[in-house]
Backbone as JSON, one array per atom type, in Angstrom:
{
  "sequence": "XXXXXXXXXXXXXXXXXXXXXXXXXXXXXXXXXXXXXXXXXXXXXXXXXXXXXXXXXXXXXXXXXXXXXXXXXXXXXXXXXXXXXXXXXXXXXXXXXXXXXXXXXXXXXXXXXXXXXXXXXXXXXXXXXXXXXXXXXXXXXXXXXXXXXXXXXXXXXXXXXXXXXXXXXXXXXXXXXXXXXXXXXXXXXXXXXXXXXXXXXXXXXXXXXXXXXXXXXXXXXXXXX",
  "N": [[110.35, 72.42, -21.3], [110.42, 69.97, -19.8], [108.77, 70.59, -17.76], [106.3, 70.09, -18.94], [106.27, 67.39, -20.12], [106.38, 66.2, -17.64], [103.4, 66.5, -17.17], [102.33, 65.83, -18.57], [102.92, 63.12, -18.1], [101.82, 62.68, -15.65], [98.97, 63.15, -16.44], [98.62, 60.87, -18.08], [99.1, 58.61, -15.96], [97.22, 58.77, -14.09], [94.84, 58.73, -15.67], [95.34, 55.71, -16.05], [94.93, 54.83, -13.27], [92.61, 55.11, -12.95], [91.08, 53.65, -14.88], [91.46, 51.24, -13.5], [90.36, 51.38, -11.43], [87.54, 50.53, -8.6], [84.44, 49.18, -9.37], [81.39, 51.15, -9.76], [79.42, 51.65, -6.94], [76.06, 50.05, -7.12], [74.52, 50.06, -4.98], [72.65, 47.76, -4.65], [72.53, 44.61, -4.23], [73.09, 42.19, -6.98], [71.32, 39.47, -7.91], [70.65, 36.24, -9.7], [67.72, 35.25, -11.14], [65.15, 33.34, -9.44], [64.59, 30.33, -11.56], [61.84, 29.77, -12.62], [59.49, 26.67, -11.24], [58.76, 24.26, -14.01], [55.51, 23.21, -14.68], [53.95, 20.29, -13.73], [53.3, 17.94, -16.36], [49.78, 16.93, -17.49], [48.51, 13.7, -16.46], [47.32, 11.05, -18.43], [44.08, 9.63, -17.4], [44.64, 6.08, -17.07], [42.77, 3.68, -19.05], [39.87, 1.97, -17.66], [39.29, -1.26, -17.04], [37.03, -3.93, -18.68], [36.46, -5.39, -16.28], [36.53, -4.07, -14.27], [34.82, -1.62, -14.72], [32.21, -2.93, -14.37], [32.96, -4.02, -11.84], [32.28, -1.58, -10.56], [29.59, -0.85, -11.02], [28.46, -2.59, -9.88], [28.61, -1.85, -7.51], [27.01, 0.61, -7.16], [24.04, 2.1, -5.85], [20.82, 1.01, -6.52], [18.44, 1.93, -7.87], [15.78, 1.62, -8.73], [15.31, -0.66, -6.7], [15.36, 0.78, -4.65], [12.78, 1.84, -4.58], [11.04, 0.22, -4.81], [9.03, -2.34, -3.41], [7.64, -5.41, -1.5], [4.51, -6.01, -0.83], [2.77, -7.98, 1.57], [0.57, -10.07, 2.43], [-2.27, -9.02, 3.93], [-4.72, -9.38, 4.52], [-6.96, -10.09, 7.06], [-5.63, -9.7, 9.78], [-5.15, -7.96, 12.2], [-5.87, -4.08, 12.28], [-3.74, -2.6, 13.01], [-1.35, -4.13, 13.22], [-1.47, -4.71, 10.45], [-0.91, -2.27, 9.59], [1.84, -1.81, 10.7], [3.26, -3.76, 9.5], [2.91, -2.49, 6.86], [4.59, -0.82, 6.69], [7.15, -1.61, 7.71], [8.14, -2.51, 5.72], [8.73, -0.68, 3.92], [6.12, 0.85, 3.17], [4.52, 4.03, 3.44], [2.54, 5.23, 2.68], [-0.95, 5.07, 3.79], [-4.43, 3.81, 4.49], [-7.43, 3.73, 5.7], [-11.13, 1.95, 5.33], [-14.42, 1.97, 6.23], [-15.3, -1.15, 5.83], [-18.03, -1.86, 5.63], [-19.39, -0.38, 4.93], [-20.6, 1.98, 6.53], [-19.45, 4.51, 6.85], [-17.52, 4.81, 9.12], [-15.23, 5.95, 11.36], [-11.65, 5.08, 11.51], [-10.58, 5.18, 14.48], [-9.38, 3.88, 17.06], [-7.17, 2.13, 16.01], [-6.5, -0.65, 17.09], [-8.73, -1.73, 17.21], [-10.03, -2.9, 14.98], [-9.99, -5.04, 12.19], [-8.42, -6.36, 8.9], [-10.35, -6.79, 6.2], [-9.7, -6.59, 3.52], [-7.74, -5.36, 0.99], [-5.93, -2.94, -1.07], [-3.49, -2.0, -3.06], [-3.27, -5.43, -4.1], [-1.36, -8.22, -3.07], [2.14, -7.92, -3.5], [4.65, -6.94, -5.51], [5.18, -3.54, -5.78], [5.32, 0.27, -5.77], [6.94, 2.11, -3.61], [5.77, 4.35, -3.07], [2.98, 3.88, -3.63], [-0.49, 4.18, -2.6], [-2.11, 2.64, 0.25], [-4.74, 0.93, 0.75], [-6.61, -0.37, 3.36], [-9.51, -2.3, 3.55], [-12.2, -2.51, 6.32], [-13.55, -3.82, 9.51], [-15.13, -4.1, 12.33], [-13.41, -5.81, 15.42], [-15.4, -7.69, 16.69], [-17.07, -7.92, 14.68], [-18.06, -9.77, 11.14], [-16.61, -10.31, 8.1], [-18.3, -8.29, 5.15], [-19.64, -11.01, 3.28], [-20.36, -10.76, 0.66], [-18.78, -9.19, -0.42], [-17.36, -5.83, -0.54], [-19.68, -2.75, 0.68], [-19.76, -0.26, -0.99], [-19.92, 2.99, -0.36], [-23.06, 5.52, -1.42], [-22.8, 7.55, -3.93], [-22.61, 10.87, -4.42], [-25.46, 12.74, -3.87], [-27.22, 13.87, -6.63], [-30.08, 15.38, -8.36], [-31.99, 13.48, -8.16], [-33.43, 11.26, -5.57], [-31.44, 9.33, -3.79], [-31.55, 5.69, -3.13], [-31.25, 4.97, 0.39], [-31.77, 3.01, 2.17], [-30.77, 0.64, 4.35], [-28.23, 1.72, 4.63], [-25.85, 3.89, 6.21], [-26.94, 6.32, 8.68], [-25.34, 8.55, 8.64], [-23.5, 8.38, 6.25], [-25.7, 8.89, 4.2], [-26.25, 11.39, 4.5], [-23.9, 12.7, 4.22], [-23.92, 12.33, 1.97], [-26.06, 13.45, 0.37], [-26.95, 16.79, -0.74], [-25.0, 19.39, 0.76], [-26.39, 21.93, 1.82], [-28.85, 20.49, 2.77], [-31.83, 20.11, 4.62], [-31.99, 18.25, 7.37], [-34.03, 16.21, 8.93], [-33.9, 13.34, 11.26], [-35.49, 10.57, 12.5], [-35.99, 8.31, 15.39], [-37.3, 5.37, 14.38], [-37.92, 2.94, 15.88], [-39.69, 3.32, 17.97], [-39.15, 3.82, 20.61], [-38.36, 6.2, 20.72], [-35.52, 7.74, 20.75], [-32.82, 9.62, 20.89], [-30.78, 10.42, 18.12], [-27.73, 10.21, 17.88], [-24.83, 9.14, 17.16], [-24.23, 8.98, 14.11], [-23.08, 7.07, 12.6], [-23.73, 4.68, 13.5], [-26.41, 4.17, 13.21], [-28.78, 2.83, 11.06], [-30.57, 3.51, 7.74], [-34.07, 3.03, 7.72], [-36.38, 3.92, 6.03], [-37.17, 7.07, 3.61], [-38.1, 10.19, 3.49], [-38.54, 12.45, 0.8], [-38.97, 9.29, -1.05], [-36.52, 7.06, -2.5], [-35.74, 7.69, -5.23], [-37.4, 9.74, -6.15], [-37.69, 13.6, -7.09], [-35.04, 15.63, -6.23], [-35.1, 19.0, -4.97], [-34.31, 21.08, -3.19], [-36.05, 20.66, -1.28], [-36.91, 19.71, 2.48], [-35.81, 16.46, 3.92], [-36.48, 14.13, 5.21], [-35.22, 11.61, 7.73], [-35.93, 7.84, 8.34], [-34.59, 5.74, 11.05], [-32.92, 2.74, 12.45], [-31.03, 1.46, 15.27], [-27.95, -0.22, 14.36], [-28.32, -3.59, 13.57], [-30.77, -3.75, 14.64], [-34.18, -4.09, 13.83], [-35.82, -2.73, 11.42]],
  "CA": [[110.31, 71.09, -21.87], [110.39, 68.93, -18.54], [107.19, 70.89, -17.19], [105.27, 69.86, -20.09], [106.67, 66.29, -20.35], [105.86, 65.84, -16.48], [102.67, 67.27, -16.9], [101.91, 64.36, -19.57], [102.86, 61.37, -17.65], [100.7, 62.62, -14.83], [97.81, 62.63, -16.79], [98.62, 59.24, -18.25], [99.06, 57.9, -14.41], [95.74, 59.51, -13.65], [94.1, 57.62, -16.56], [95.28, 54.47, -15.88], [94.5, 54.12, -12.4], [90.92, 55.3, -13.29], [90.32, 52.46, -15.77], [91.84, 50.03, -12.81], [89.67, 51.11, -10.17], [86.0, 49.37, -8.94], [83.0, 49.63, -10.27], [80.54, 51.98, -9.13], [78.31, 50.56, -6.56], [74.76, 50.57, -7.6], [73.33, 50.28, -3.82], [71.57, 46.23, -4.52], [73.51, 42.95, -4.66], [72.23, 41.61, -8.16], [71.44, 37.86, -7.4], [69.97, 35.6, -10.66], [66.26, 35.3, -10.48], [65.35, 31.92, -9.79], [64.08, 29.56, -12.47], [59.92, 28.87, -12.39], [59.56, 25.16, -12.07], [57.87, 23.7, -14.98], [54.33, 22.46, -14.65], [53.71, 18.68, -14.12], [52.05, 17.97, -17.43], [48.95, 15.79, -16.91], [48.67, 12.6, -17.1], [45.59, 10.55, -18.87], [43.94, 8.21, -16.78], [44.62, 4.88, -17.85], [41.5, 2.93, -19.43], [39.19, 0.85, -16.96], [38.94, -2.68, -17.97], [35.52, -4.1, -18.35], [35.9, -6.06, -15.08], [36.53, -3.08, -13.13], [33.77, -1.15, -15.05], [31.47, -3.93, -14.03], [32.3, -4.16, -9.89], [31.94, -0.2, -9.87], [28.13, -0.74, -11.77], [27.59, -3.59, -8.61], [28.57, -1.09, -6.05], [26.18, 1.66, -7.03], [22.8, 1.66, -5.45], [19.83, 0.63, -7.3], [17.1, 3.09, -7.69], [14.33, 0.12, -8.41], [15.41, -1.71, -5.36], [14.8, 1.83, -3.51], [11.3, 2.6, -4.39], [9.76, -0.9, -4.85], [9.25, -3.4, -2.5], [6.62, -6.56, -1.66], [3.85, -5.71, -0.2], [2.68, -8.98, 1.95], [-0.94, -10.42, 2.28], [-3.01, -8.67, 5.27], [-6.62, -9.69, 5.15], [-7.08, -11.47, 8.71], [-4.69, -9.11, 10.16], [-5.31, -6.36, 13.23], [-5.21, -2.88, 11.44], [-2.59, -1.74, 13.88], [-0.47, -4.94, 13.28], [-0.95, -4.59, 9.22], [-0.14, -0.83, 9.52], [2.98, -1.63, 11.25], [4.01, -4.84, 8.77], [3.19, -2.23, 5.46], [5.39, 0.61, 7.18], [8.38, -2.32, 8.06], [8.89, -3.06, 4.37], [8.68, 0.55, 3.3], [4.96, 1.91, 2.61], [4.07, 4.45, 4.48], [1.12, 6.39, 2.22], [-1.51, 4.15, 4.53], [-5.43, 4.9, 4.84], [-8.38, 2.26, 5.84], [-12.07, 2.96, 5.36], [-15.43, 1.05, 6.96], [-15.86, -2.16, 4.64], [-19.59, -1.99, 5.46], [-20.24, 1.28, 4.03], [-21.32, 2.89, 7.48], [-18.45, 5.23, 7.0], [-17.5, 5.02, 10.5], [-13.57, 6.29, 11.44], [-10.82, 4.08, 12.3], [-10.13, 5.89, 15.66], [-8.57, 3.04, 17.61], [-6.93, 1.03, 14.92], [-6.24, -2.32, 17.51], [-10.28, -2.42, 17.51], [-10.38, -3.02, 13.47], [-9.56, -5.99, 11.45], [-8.71, -6.03, 7.76], [-11.31, -7.48, 5.61], [-9.86, -6.23, 1.74], [-6.46, -4.3, 0.84], [-6.21, -2.25, -2.2], [-3.73, -3.01, -4.35], [-3.3, -6.87, -4.09], [0.01, -8.57, -2.16], [2.9, -7.83, -4.61], [5.75, -5.82, -5.78], [4.58, -2.49, -5.7], [6.24, 1.17, -5.74], [6.53, 2.37, -2.3], [4.43, 5.61, -3.02], [1.57, 3.55, -4.0], [-1.13, 4.34, -1.36], [-2.31, 1.32, 0.62], [-5.88, 1.39, 1.52], [-7.19, -1.44, 4.19], [-11.27, -2.14, 4.64], [-12.14, -3.1, 8.05], [-14.67, -4.03, 10.18], [-14.69, -4.37, 14.1], [-12.93, -7.13, 15.98], [-16.29, -8.32, 16.58], [-18.06, -8.14, 13.23], [-17.97, -10.18, 10.27], [-16.48, -9.25, 6.98], [-19.07, -8.56, 3.93], [-19.65, -11.57, 2.54], [-21.08, -10.22, -1.02], [-18.15, -7.57, -1.14], [-17.6, -4.62, 0.64], [-20.75, -2.35, 0.71], [-19.51, 0.97, -1.51], [-20.74, 4.14, -0.08], [-23.3, 6.2, -2.66], [-22.29, 8.62, -4.72], [-23.22, 12.07, -4.14], [-26.95, 12.91, -4.82], [-28.01, 15.07, -7.77], [-31.37, 15.62, -8.86], [-32.6, 12.54, -7.49], [-32.95, 10.89, -4.12], [-30.73, 7.81, -3.63], [-31.79, 4.4, -2.03], [-30.09, 5.05, 1.29], [-32.11, 1.84, 2.78], [-29.96, 0.03, 4.82], [-26.65, 2.51, 4.64], [-25.74, 4.51, 7.72], [-27.41, 8.05, 8.58], [-24.15, 9.15, 8.23], [-23.45, 8.2, 4.92], [-26.54, 9.84, 3.78], [-25.9, 13.16, 5.26], [-22.78, 12.93, 3.24], [-24.54, 12.03, -0.07], [-26.97, 14.86, 0.33], [-26.19, 18.33, -0.37], [-24.77, 19.98, 2.59], [-27.64, 22.76, 2.15], [-29.75, 20.03, 2.45], [-32.33, 20.22, 5.72], [-32.36, 16.9, 7.24], [-34.31, 15.28, 10.08], [-33.93, 12.33, 11.63], [-36.42, 10.04, 14.0], [-36.07, 6.7, 15.58], [-38.65, 4.37, 14.02], [-38.43, 1.63, 16.73], [-40.82, 3.37, 19.01], [-38.56, 4.44, 21.99], [-37.96, 7.97, 20.47], [-34.17, 7.99, 21.32], [-32.08, 10.61, 20.03], [-29.79, 10.17, 17.26], [-26.54, 10.97, 18.39], [-24.01, 8.8, 16.75], [-24.96, 8.51, 12.89], [-22.56, 5.49, 11.61], [-24.41, 3.53, 14.27], [-27.9, 4.05, 12.87], [-28.76, 2.72, 9.92], [-31.76, 3.9, 7.35], [-35.54, 2.38, 7.19], [-37.04, 4.94, 4.83], [-36.65, 8.34, 3.41], [-39.09, 11.07, 2.49], [-38.91, 11.76, -0.19], [-38.44, 8.12, -1.06], [-36.01, 7.04, -3.33], [-36.24, 8.08, -7.1], [-38.35, 10.81, -6.31], [-37.02, 14.53, -7.42], [-34.52, 16.64, -5.38], [-35.0, 20.55, -5.63], [-34.01, 21.52, -2.28], [-36.85, 20.35, 0.05], [-36.2, 19.4, 3.3], [-35.56, 15.3, 3.81], [-36.95, 13.15, 6.91], [-34.72, 10.01, 7.37], [-36.41, 7.43, 9.68], [-34.0, 4.88, 11.42], [-32.85, 2.32, 14.01], [-29.55, 1.16, 15.3], [-27.46, -1.36, 13.34], [-28.77, -5.06, 14.56], [-32.49, -3.8, 15.02], [-35.12, -4.39, 12.59], [-37.01, -1.26, 11.18]],
  "C": [[109.8, 70.21, -20.93], [109.15, 69.34, -18.0], [106.03, 70.16, -18.03], [105.14, 68.08, -20.53], [106.0, 65.67, -18.87], [104.59, 65.55, -16.42], [101.92, 66.39, -17.66], [101.69, 62.82, -18.93], [101.93, 61.67, -16.41], [98.9, 62.36, -15.29], [97.65, 61.32, -17.05], [98.34, 58.44, -17.0], [97.7, 57.95, -13.91], [94.52, 58.47, -14.5], [93.81, 56.16, -16.34], [94.78, 53.77, -14.28], [92.7, 54.7, -12.12], [90.31, 54.52, -13.73], [90.51, 51.2, -15.1], [91.41, 49.75, -11.81], [88.46, 50.28, -10.01], [85.3, 50.02, -9.01], [81.91, 50.29, -9.63], [79.6, 51.39, -8.44], [76.79, 51.16, -6.73], [73.5, 50.44, -6.16], [72.43, 48.61, -3.37], [72.9, 45.04, -4.67], [72.53, 42.39, -5.92], [72.17, 40.1, -7.98], [70.26, 37.6, -9.1], [68.47, 35.25, -9.88], [66.16, 33.54, -10.75], [64.19, 31.04, -10.94], [62.47, 29.17, -11.94], [59.84, 27.46, -12.78], [58.63, 24.93, -13.0], [56.69, 22.81, -14.46], [54.49, 21.23, -14.73], [52.88, 18.91, -15.5], [51.46, 16.22, -16.95], [49.05, 14.83, -17.37], [47.64, 11.54, -17.31], [45.68, 9.22, -18.05], [43.92, 6.83, -17.86], [43.36, 4.14, -18.12], [41.05, 1.99, -18.28], [38.62, -0.16, -17.71], [37.3, -3.17, -17.8], [35.09, -5.03, -17.05], [35.75, -5.04, -14.31], [35.39, -2.32, -13.17], [32.07, -1.83, -14.2], [31.14, -4.22, -12.42], [31.94, -2.45, -9.9], [30.38, -0.22, -10.18], [27.43, -1.42, -10.38], [27.58, -2.92, -7.46], [27.61, 0.26, -5.83], [24.65, 1.14, -6.8], [21.68, 1.7, -6.03], [18.48, 1.25, -7.04], [15.94, 2.16, -7.56], [14.27, -0.31, -6.7], [15.03, -0.87, -3.97], [13.48, 2.37, -3.05], [10.14, 1.26, -4.73], [10.41, -1.99, -3.51], [7.66, -4.39, -2.28], [5.92, -6.38, -0.57], [2.83, -6.93, 0.4], [0.72, -8.55, 2.17], [-1.21, -10.04, 3.73], [-4.4, -8.63, 5.58], [-6.31, -10.96, 6.48], [-6.58, -10.62, 9.67], [-5.48, -8.03, 10.95], [-5.18, -5.41, 12.64], [-4.36, -2.87, 12.09], [-1.73, -2.79, 13.24], [-0.21, -4.87, 11.59], [-0.38, -3.2, 8.75], [1.08, -1.22, 9.64], [3.67, -2.48, 9.93], [4.32, -4.01, 7.31], [4.54, -1.26, 5.82], [7.19, -0.14, 7.03], [9.13, -2.34, 6.57], [8.78, -1.48, 3.29], [7.57, 1.59, 2.69], [4.44, 2.46, 3.9], [2.61, 5.52, 4.19], [-0.13, 5.08, 2.85], [-2.55, 4.89, 4.77], [-6.2, 3.36, 5.09], [-9.69, 3.06, 5.68], [-12.97, 1.28, 6.27], [-16.0, 0.1, 5.8], [-17.47, -2.33, 4.39], [-20.29, -1.36, 5.55], [-21.03, 1.87, 5.02], [-20.73, 4.27, 7.76], [-18.0, 5.99, 8.42], [-15.46, 4.98, 10.28], [-13.04, 4.89, 12.2], [-10.34, 4.76, 13.23], [-8.85, 5.05, 16.36], [-8.45, 1.88, 16.91], [-7.22, -0.52, 15.61], [-7.85, -2.85, 17.42], [-10.46, -2.74, 16.0], [-9.17, -4.3, 12.8], [-9.3, -5.93, 9.66], [-9.32, -6.98, 7.26], [-10.45, -7.6, 3.84], [-8.26, -5.42, 2.0], [-6.18, -4.51, -0.31], [-4.53, -1.68, -2.53], [-3.06, -4.27, -3.38], [-1.76, -6.9, -3.32], [0.66, -8.83, -3.63], [3.94, -7.23, -4.2], [4.84, -4.87, -6.22], [5.77, -1.36, -5.64], [5.74, 1.62, -4.16], [6.05, 3.79, -1.97], [3.3, 5.34, -3.27], [0.89, 3.6, -2.32], [-1.94, 3.18, -1.19], [-3.96, 1.68, 1.27], [-6.42, 0.2, 2.29], [-8.79, -1.12, 4.3], [-11.1, -2.87, 5.61], [-13.44, -2.98, 8.23], [-14.14, -4.08, 11.52], [-14.59, -5.77, 14.35], [-14.48, -8.18, 15.72], [-17.59, -8.81, 15.56], [-17.59, -9.0, 12.04], [-17.97, -9.48, 9.1], [-17.41, -9.74, 5.69], [-18.74, -9.86, 3.3], [-19.52, -11.63, 0.71], [-19.85, -9.29, -1.27], [-18.67, -6.29, -0.28], [-19.02, -3.91, -0.04], [-20.0, -0.55, 0.51], [-20.67, 2.17, -0.72], [-21.39, 4.76, -1.46], [-22.92, 7.17, -2.97], [-23.14, 9.77, -4.24], [-24.59, 12.27, -4.83], [-27.19, 13.99, -5.54], [-29.53, 15.66, -7.57], [-32.4, 14.72, -8.41], [-32.44, 11.75, -6.47], [-32.52, 9.49, -4.37], [-31.48, 6.96, -2.94], [-30.9, 4.6, -0.9], [-30.44, 3.65, 2.09], [-31.15, 1.0, 3.39], [-28.46, 0.44, 4.92], [-27.29, 3.0, 6.37], [-26.44, 5.73, 7.19], [-26.6, 8.7, 8.16], [-23.71, 9.68, 6.93], [-24.28, 8.91, 4.31], [-26.72, 10.74, 3.44], [-25.03, 13.34, 4.19], [-23.05, 13.07, 2.07], [-25.31, 13.35, -0.24], [-26.19, 15.97, -0.14], [-26.09, 18.61, 0.5], [-25.8, 20.94, 2.46], [-29.01, 22.21, 2.37], [-30.36, 20.48, 4.12], [-32.84, 18.89, 5.97], [-32.79, 16.5, 8.67], [-34.47, 13.99, 10.05], [-34.42, 11.48, 12.73], [-35.74, 8.64, 13.86], [-37.42, 6.04, 15.45], [-38.81, 3.09, 14.94], [-39.13, 2.12, 17.9], [-40.51, 3.9, 20.31], [-37.68, 5.69, 21.75], [-36.67, 8.44, 21.15], [-34.03, 8.94, 20.12], [-30.98, 9.89, 19.19], [-28.57, 10.5, 16.97], [-25.29, 10.49, 17.46], [-24.46, 8.13, 15.49], [-24.45, 7.16, 12.3], [-23.19, 4.81, 12.55], [-25.99, 3.0, 14.07], [-27.95, 3.63, 11.14], [-30.48, 2.76, 9.28], [-32.91, 2.78, 7.08], [-35.76, 3.03, 5.95], [-36.4, 6.42, 4.77], [-38.04, 9.11, 2.86], [-38.63, 12.51, 2.34], [-38.59, 10.62, -0.55], [-37.56, 8.28, -2.23], [-36.29, 7.32, -4.7], [-36.99, 9.26, -7.5], [-36.82, 12.27, -6.43], [-36.51, 15.38, -6.65], [-34.63, 18.05, -5.7], [-34.98, 21.27, -4.25], [-35.14, 21.36, -0.71], [-36.29, 19.21, 1.25], [-36.51, 17.45, 3.23], [-35.63, 14.9, 5.23], [-36.54, 11.31, 6.78], [-35.43, 9.14, 8.77], [-35.2, 6.21, 9.76], [-33.68, 3.98, 12.57], [-31.53, 2.05, 14.3], [-29.06, -0.41, 14.41], [-27.64, -2.63, 14.42], [-29.91, -4.8, 15.28], [-33.27, -3.77, 13.6], [-35.62, -3.04, 12.35], [-38.33, -1.5, 11.04]]
}
């Protein structure tokens, strides 16, 4: 009986020690998870006052101001000066032509002066093409208006009298055989055709053109036919 009581007491003691013992180690230190900060709620922009909107509109560049400029009066100025002045106010699409209708090229702009301009002075888009009608410095601008170049010849011979040989050649078909003779009696060679004026043509003005050769009689400008 003593042995049985002793064994029972030992079992009870062991159970008590086991219940009060330390908790088994899991190998990790458990830490509480950091709370995720809440995203700040977006703040709606305050409505702009009418004065603020007006100030912002005033600060924005004006498209019209960037593409429109005032073209000055250029007639009477040297061609180079006219071109420089046009570019200074924003016009860069510039061209020029011979106002006497001789088809000469303006190679040295300082040797030419402006007789007319298209378009006329005033406000225009800066993309506008500016065309200057010009003559050489020692020449007089045409009083009766510019002498236009004749249109391309079709099936009828145009009237080239008084025009430059260069203009006549450009108006005729490129396949036309052309002979140019000095009719002053000096038997000179016609080299720079823009300096020679037409006195006569064969066939004459109004005749039918069907591929036949053309002969042009010419003298230098300033000479009598």
